[in-house]
PLY file of the C-alpha trace (Angstrom):
ply
format ascii 1.0
element vertex 64
property float x
property float y
property float z
element edge 63
property int vertex1
property int vertex2
end_header
156.82 15.76 31.42
158.24 14.74 28.06
154.89 15.48 26.39
154.89 19.03 27.78
158.36 19.74 26.41
157.44 18.34 23.02
154.21 20.32 22.91
156.03 23.53 23.92
158.61 22.97 21.17
155.88 22.41 18.57
154.02 25.57 19.61
157.20 27.65 19.59
158.14 26.38 16.13
154.67 27.11 14.76
154.73 30.62 16.23
158.11 31.42 14.68
157.04 30.01 11.33
153.90 32.12 11.44
155.95 35.27 12.02
158.12 34.46 9.03
155.13 33.95 6.76
153.54 37.20 7.88
156.67 39.17 7.03
156.91 37.57 3.60
153.29 38.33 2.77
153.71 41.96 3.76
156.78 42.37 1.59
155.02 40.98 -1.47
151.97 43.16 -1.02
153.87 46.40 -1.56
152.93 48.14 -4.82
155.68 48.70 -7.36
156.27 51.31 -10.05
155.52 50.38 -13.65
156.08 52.24 -16.89
153.08 53.27 -19.03
154.18 50.62 -21.52
154.22 47.88 -18.86
150.76 48.99 -17.74
149.41 48.63 -21.29
151.14 45.27 -21.80
149.43 44.01 -18.65
146.03 44.95 -20.08
145.62 48.22 -18.18
145.40 51.90 -19.01
147.89 54.36 -17.53
146.03 57.21 -15.82
148.63 59.98 -15.82
146.36 62.34 -13.85
146.52 59.97 -10.83
149.84 58.32 -11.80
148.18 54.91 -11.44
147.59 51.96 -13.73
143.87 51.25 -14.09
142.91 47.62 -14.73
144.97 44.69 -15.92
147.65 42.86 -13.99
149.20 46.10 -12.66
145.93 47.60 -11.42
146.53 50.26 -8.77
150.31 50.32 -9.16
152.05 53.65 -9.52
152.98 54.66 -13.06
156.53 55.96 -13.26
0 1
1 2
2 3
3 4
4 5
5 6
6 7
7 8
8 9
9 10
10 11
11 12
12 13
13 14
14 15
15 16
16 17
17 18
18 19
19 20
20 21
21 22
22 23
23 24
24 25
25 26
26 27
27 28
28 29
29 30
30 31
31 32
32 33
33 34
34 35
35 36
36 37
37 38
38 39
39 40
40 41
41 42
42 43
43 44
44 45
45 46
46 47
47 48
48 49
49 50
50 51
51 52
52 53
53 54
54 55
55 56
56 57
57 58
58 59
59 60
60 61
61 62
62 63
């Protein structure tokens, strides 16, 4: 009986921790706005026709 309670507690803790990690990963994946200057500094080229940074560390982010 003690083993079942311990196992249930471990599973519940792992499930809650997994939910927390999923939420954090989603929040970090959101694209941010960068200036044309920041796009260039990151090694990219601001494409003002699409309002996106092409290449570099800000690739795909919206140019403000």
